[in-house]
DRENBA-473733 format. One record per residue (C-alpha): x, y, z. Coordinates in pm, whole numbers, padded with zeros to 5 digits, always signed. Each point is the difference from the previous one (the first is absolute). Layout:
% residues N
XYZ/...
% end
This chain:
% residues 52
+10797+08492+15867/+00162+00131-00316/-00225+00230-00195/+00037+00032-00374/+00107+00345-00102/-00166+00171-00292/+00232+00056-00293/-00018+00336-00170/+00001-00008-00380/+00318+00157-00141/-00034+00179-00337/+00170-00149-00305/+00356+00121-00035/+00145+00104-00334/+00359+00050-00105/+00164+00029-00339/+00026-00371-00078/-00223-00175+00255/-00322+00013+00200/-00064-00139+00346/-00335-00122+00129/-00099-00111+00347/-00105-00364+00022/-00277-00141+00218/+00101-00118+00350/+00062-00374+00036/-00124-00224+00282/+00277+00124+00233/-00079+00365-00072/+00310+00069-00213/-00058+00262-00268/+00250-00002-00286/+00049+00206-00309/-00007-00111-00364/+00250+00164-00236/-00086+00021-00371/+00297+00084-00221/-00038+00172-00336/+00252-00076-00273/+00259+00276-00030/+00179-00110-00315/-00131-00102-00339/+00076-00331-00166/+00048+00007-00376/-00012-00313-00212/+00346-00103-00122/+00078+00049-00368/+00300-00166-00161/+00248+00250-00142/+00040+00044-00375/+00279-00201-00160/+00278+00213-00151/
% end
């Protein structure tokens, strides 16, 4: 009855702060996308201020 459709591979997407990758289809045939975020601000270790 219902034939499984072939899923075309989508190239990896790149933006300034993240990348998207196509995931493998699940048992129902749903194909999702994984988003990998890159940090866009730096964290600096806290230093206590000098006493006057």
